[in-house]
C-alpha positions, 0 to 999 in steps of 0.5 A, a space after each residue: 448139934 453143930 459140927 465145927 472144924 479146927 485147924 491147929 499148929 503143931 507147936 512141940 512134937 515128942 517121940 519116944 519111939 512107940 508114942 508120939 505126943 503133939 502139942 498144938 494151939 489154934 491156927 487163927 489169923 489175928 486181927 489188930 486191936 488197940 489197947 484203947 479199944 480193949 479197955 473201952 470194951 471192958 469198961 462197957 461190960 462192967 457198967 450195967 446202967 446205959 445212963 451211966 455209960 453215955 456219961 462216962 464214955 465221951 470222957 474215957 475216950 478223950 483220955 484215952 485218945 491222948 495216950 499213946 496207941 499200943 496195938 496188940 494182937 489177942 485171942 484166948 487160944 485153945 491148946 490141945 496135947 495129943 499122945 498117939 501110937 506112931 503107926 497112927 502118927 505116920 498114917 496122918 502123914 508125919 506132920 513137924 512142928 509148924 505143920 498145921 492139922 485139922 481136928 473135928 470137935 463135936 459132942 458125943 450124944 450117945 
């Protein structure tokens, strides 16, 4: 069993007096990726025949190179919402919107 630590950034905080609700999103650095690269990877995944890939790929690369490049940052992020008692929230240091927190996630094997 692998133990993994994830960093999250608080995007929203709701305080109703007794409970605090934190909305979190993964806090990750993203590499820029071109739309051309995404399209080539999608085509590569969808065509299973290697011979067809060898024939089509150079043509598609030539077509896509002639198009303007759009650089994007993309990643399917994990969203988490936590509702906790005020005392527990204060115990973790009362982080605010924009602050980061670390959450350990692992399967419970018991």
